[in-house]
KOLLUMNU-882080 format. One record per residue (C-alpha): chain; residue in three letters; x, y, z. Coordinates in steps of 0.5 Angstrom, whole numbers, plus 500, padded with zeros to 3 digits. Layout:
<rs>
<r><ch>A</ch><aa>ALA</aa><c1>X</c1><c2>Y</c2><c3>Z</c3></r>
...
</rs>
This chain:
<rs>
<r><ch>A</ch><aa>MET</aa><c1>906</c1><c2>175</c2><c3>199</c3></r>
<r><ch>A</ch><aa>GLN</aa><c1>904</c1><c2>182</c2><c3>201</c3></r>
<r><ch>A</ch><aa>ARG</aa><c1>910</c1><c2>186</c2><c3>200</c3></r>
<r><ch>A</ch><aa>ALA</aa><c1>911</c1><c2>184</c2><c3>192</c3></r>
<r><ch>A</ch><aa>THR</aa><c1>903</c1><c2>185</c2><c3>191</c3></r>
<r><ch>A</ch><aa>CYS</aa><c1>904</c1><c2>192</c2><c3>194</c3></r>
<r><ch>A</ch><aa>TYR</aa><c1>911</c1><c2>192</c2><c3>189</c3></r>
<r><ch>A</ch><aa>GLY</aa><c1>908</c1><c2>190</c2><c3>184</c3></r>
<r><ch>A</ch><aa>ARG</aa><c1>902</c1><c2>195</c2><c3>185</c3></r>
<r><ch>A</ch><aa>LEU</aa><c1>907</c1><c2>201</c2><c3>185</c3></r>
<r><ch>A</ch><aa>GLY</aa><c1>910</c1><c2>199</c2><c3>178</c3></r>
<r><ch>A</ch><aa>LEU</aa><c1>917</c1><c2>196</c2><c3>182</c3></r>
<r><ch>A</ch><aa>GLY</aa><c1>918</c1><c2>190</c2><c3>178</c3></r>
<r><ch>A</ch><aa>GLU</aa><c1>925</c1><c2>189</c2><c3>179</c3></r>
<r><ch>A</ch><aa>GLU</aa><c1>924</c1><c2>189</c2><c3>187</c3></r>
<r><ch>A</ch><aa>ALA</aa><c1>917</c1><c2>186</c2><c3>185</c3></r>
<r><ch>A</ch><aa>SER</aa><c1>920</c1><c2>180</c2><c3>181</c3></r>
<r><ch>A</ch><aa>GLY</aa><c1>926</c1><c2>178</c2><c3>186</c3></r>
<r><ch>A</ch><aa>LEU</aa><c1>920</c1><c2>177</c2><c3>192</c3></r>
<r><ch>A</ch><aa>TRP</aa><c1>915</c1><c2>173</c2><c3>188</c3></r>
<r><ch>A</ch><aa>GLU</aa><c1>921</c1><c2>168</c2><c3>186</c3></r>
<r><ch>A</ch><aa>GLN</aa><c1>922</c1><c2>168</c2><c3>195</c3></r>
<r><ch>A</ch><aa>VAL</aa><c1>914</c1><c2>167</c2><c3>195</c3></r>
<r><ch>A</ch><aa>LEU</aa><c1>914</c1><c2>161</c2><c3>190</c3></r>
<r><ch>A</ch><aa>ALA</aa><c1>920</c1><c2>157</c2><c3>192</c3></r>
<r><ch>A</ch><aa>VAL</aa><c1>916</c1><c2>156</c2><c3>199</c3></r>
<r><ch>A</ch><aa>VAL</aa><c1>908</c1><c2>156</c2><c3>195</c3></r>
<r><ch>A</ch><aa>PRO</aa><c1>906</c1><c2>149</c2><c3>195</c3></r>
<r><ch>A</ch><aa>ALA</aa><c1>905</c1><c2>145</c2><c3>189</c3></r>
<r><ch>A</ch><aa>SER</aa><c1>898</c1><c2>144</c2><c3>191</c3></r>
<r><ch>A</ch><aa>ALA</aa><c1>895</c1><c2>151</c2><c3>191</c3></r>
<r><ch>A</ch><aa>ARG</aa><c1>895</c1><c2>151</c2><c3>185</c3></r>
<r><ch>A</ch><aa>ARG</aa><c1>891</c1><c2>157</c2><c3>185</c3></r>
<r><ch>A</ch><aa>ASP</aa><c1>894</c1><c2>160</c2><c3>189</c3></r>
<r><ch>A</ch><aa>ARG</aa><c1>900</c1><c2>160</c2><c3>186</c3></r>
<r><ch>A</ch><aa>GLY</aa><c1>898</c1><c2>161</c2><c3>179</c3></r>
<r><ch>A</ch><aa>VAL</aa><c1>896</c1><c2>167</c2><c3>182</c3></r>
<r><ch>A</ch><aa>TYR</aa><c1>902</c1><c2>169</c2><c3>184</c3></r>
<r><ch>A</ch><aa>MET</aa><c1>905</c1><c2>167</c2><c3>178</c3></r>
<r><ch>A</ch><aa>ALA</aa><c1>901</c1><c2>171</c2><c3>174</c3></r>
<r><ch>A</ch><aa>ARG</aa><c1>904</c1><c2>177</c2><c3>179</c3></r>
<r><ch>A</ch><aa>HIS</aa><c1>910</c1><c2>175</c2><c3>178</c3></r>
<r><ch>A</ch><aa>ALA</aa><c1>910</c1><c2>175</c2><c3>169</c3></r>
<r><ch>A</ch><aa>THR</aa><c1>907</c1><c2>182</c2><c3>171</c3></r>
<r><ch>A</ch><aa>ALA</aa><c1>913</c1><c2>185</c2><c3>175</c3></r>
<r><ch>A</ch><aa>ALA</aa><c1>917</c1><c2>182</c2><c3>170</c3></r>
<r><ch>A</ch><aa>ALA</aa><c1>914</c1><c2>186</c2><c3>164</c3></r>
<r><ch>A</ch><aa>THR</aa><c1>914</c1><c2>192</c2><c3>168</c3></r>
<r><ch>A</ch><aa>ALA</aa><c1>922</c1><c2>190</c2><c3>170</c3></r>
<r><ch>A</ch><aa>ARG</aa><c1>922</c1><c2>190</c2><c3>163</c3></r>
<r><ch>A</ch><aa>ARG</aa><c1>924</c1><c2>182</c2><c3>161</c3></r>
<r><ch>A</ch><aa>PRO</aa><c1>917</c1><c2>181</c2><c3>157</c3></r>
<r><ch>A</ch><aa>GLU</aa><c1>920</c1><c2>174</c2><c3>154</c3></r>
<r><ch>A</ch><aa>GLN</aa><c1>920</c1><c2>172</c2><c3>162</c3></r>
<r><ch>A</ch><aa>ALA</aa><c1>913</c1><c2>175</c2><c3>163</c3></r>
<r><ch>A</ch><aa>VAL</aa><c1>911</c1><c2>170</c2><c3>157</c3></r>
<r><ch>A</ch><aa>GLU</aa><c1>915</c1><c2>164</c2><c3>160</c3></r>
<r><ch>A</ch><aa>ILE</aa><c1>911</c1><c2>164</c2><c3>166</c3></r>
<r><ch>A</ch><aa>ALA</aa><c1>904</c1><c2>167</c2><c3>163</c3></r>
<r><ch>A</ch><aa>ARG</aa><c1>905</c1><c2>160</c2><c3>160</c3></r>
<r><ch>A</ch><aa>GLU</aa><c1>904</c1><c2>156</c2><c3>165</c3></r>
<r><ch>A</ch><aa>VAL</aa><c1>899</c1><c2>160</c2><c3>168</c3></r>
<r><ch>A</ch><aa>ALA</aa><c1>895</c1><c2>160</c2><c3>163</c3></r>
<r><ch>A</ch><aa>THR</aa><c1>895</c1><c2>152</c2><c3>163</c3></r>
<r><ch>A</ch><aa>VAL</aa><c1>893</c1><c2>152</c2><c3>171</c3></r>
<r><ch>A</ch><aa>ALA</aa><c1>888</c1><c2>159</c2><c3>169</c3></r>
<r><ch>A</ch><aa>VAL</aa><c1>885</c1><c2>153</c2><c3>164</c3></r>
<r><ch>A</ch><aa>GLU</aa><c1>885</c1><c2>146</c2><c3>168</c3></r>
<r><ch>A</ch><aa>THR</aa><c1>882</c1><c2>151</c2><c3>175</c3></r>
<r><ch>A</ch><aa>GLY</aa><c1>877</c1><c2>155</c2><c3>172</c3></r>
<r><ch>A</ch><aa>SER</aa><c1>881</c1><c2>161</c2><c3>176</c3></r>
<r><ch>A</ch><aa>ALA</aa><c1>877</c1><c2>168</c2><c3>175</c3></r>
<r><ch>A</ch><aa>ARG</aa><c1>883</c1><c2>171</c2><c3>179</c3></r>
<r><ch>A</ch><aa>MET</aa><c1>888</c1><c2>168</c2><c3>175</c3></r>
<r><ch>A</ch><aa>ARG</aa><c1>884</c1><c2>171</c2><c3>169</c3></r>
<r><ch>A</ch><aa>ARG</aa><c1>884</c1><c2>178</c2><c3>172</c3></r>
<r><ch>A</ch><aa>GLU</aa><c1>891</c1><c2>177</c2><c3>173</c3></r>
<r><ch>A</ch><aa>LEU</aa><c1>894</c1><c2>175</c2><c3>166</c3></r>
<r><ch>A</ch><aa>SER</aa><c1>889</c1><c2>181</c2><c3>164</c3></r>
<r><ch>A</ch><aa>ALA</aa><c1>893</c1><c2>186</c2><c3>168</c3></r>
<r><ch>A</ch><aa>LEU</aa><c1>900</c1><c2>182</c2><c3>164</c3></r>
<r><ch>A</ch><aa>GLU</aa><c1>896</c1><c2>184</c2><c3>157</c3></r>
<r><ch>A</ch><aa>ARG</aa><c1>895</c1><c2>191</c2><c3>159</c3></r>
<r><ch>A</ch><aa>VAL</aa><c1>903</c1><c2>191</c2><c3>162</c3></r>
<r><ch>A</ch><aa>MET</aa><c1>905</c1><c2>188</c2><c3>156</c3></r>
<r><ch>A</ch><aa>ARG</aa><c1>902</c1><c2>193</c2><c3>151</c3></r>
<r><ch>A</ch><aa>PRO</aa><c1>908</c1><c2>196</c2><c3>149</c3></r>
<r><ch>A</ch><aa>TRP</aa><c1>911</c1><c2>189</c2><c3>146</c3></r>
<r><ch>A</ch><aa>HIS</aa><c1>904</c1><c2>188</c2><c3>143</c3></r>
<r><ch>A</ch><aa>ASP</aa><c1>907</c1><c2>189</c2><c3>135</c3></r>
<r><ch>A</ch><aa>ALA</aa><c1>914</c1><c2>185</c2><c3>137</c3></r>
<r><ch>A</ch><aa>PRO</aa><c1>914</c1><c2>178</c2><c3>136</c3></r>
<r><ch>A</ch><aa>VAL</aa><c1>914</c1><c2>177</c2><c3>144</c3></r>
<r><ch>A</ch><aa>GLY</aa><c1>908</c1><c2>180</c2><c3>144</c3></r>
<r><ch>A</ch><aa>ARG</aa><c1>905</c1><c2>175</c2><c3>139</c3></r>
<r><ch>A</ch><aa>ASP</aa><c1>908</c1><c2>170</c2><c3>143</c3></r>
<r><ch>A</ch><aa>LEU</aa><c1>903</c1><c2>172</c2><c3>149</c3></r>
<r><ch>A</ch><aa>LEU</aa><c1>897</c1><c2>172</c2><c3>145</c3></r>
<r><ch>A</ch><aa>GLU</aa><c1>899</c1><c2>165</c2><c3>143</c3></r>
<r><ch>A</ch><aa>ALA</aa><c1>900</c1><c2>162</c2><c3>150</c3></r>
<r><ch>A</ch><aa>LEU</aa><c1>893</c1><c2>166</c2><c3>153</c3></r>
<r><ch>A</ch><aa>ALA</aa><c1>889</c1><c2>164</c2><c3>147</c3></r>
<r><ch>A</ch><aa>PRO</aa><c1>886</c1><c2>158</c2><c3>151</c3></r>
<r><ch>A</ch><aa>VAL</aa><c1>885</c1><c2>162</c2><c3>156</c3></r>
<r><ch>A</ch><aa>ARG</aa><c1>881</c1><c2>167</c2><c3>152</c3></r>
<r><ch>A</ch><aa>GLU</aa><c1>878</c1><c2>161</c2><c3>149</c3></r>
<r><ch>A</ch><aa>GLY</aa><c1>874</c1><c2>158</c2><c3>156</c3></r>
<r><ch>A</ch><aa>SER</aa><c1>873</c1><c2>164</c2><c3>158</c3></r>
</rs>
């Protein structure tokens, strides 16, 4: 988890994304808040790796968990995702992200 986080913060999206997949394979579903934060970081790594569609797909699930749990950490991670997704702001995938994150903004 720490290595995936560091790789993500260094902008090494491809490497971070692969590590997040490994981490998420072992994090239990019962750890919803931690799992949601890790998934949001995975989404950001996917966007950094220039896979915005995958990032949005992951973000949809994170948004649901963020609303259900009220997690401020997840909201911060989703804000980071929005910043990384700015190059696709005017593209359909950018609009998909806004739609996916709308419930999170409404709950703020």
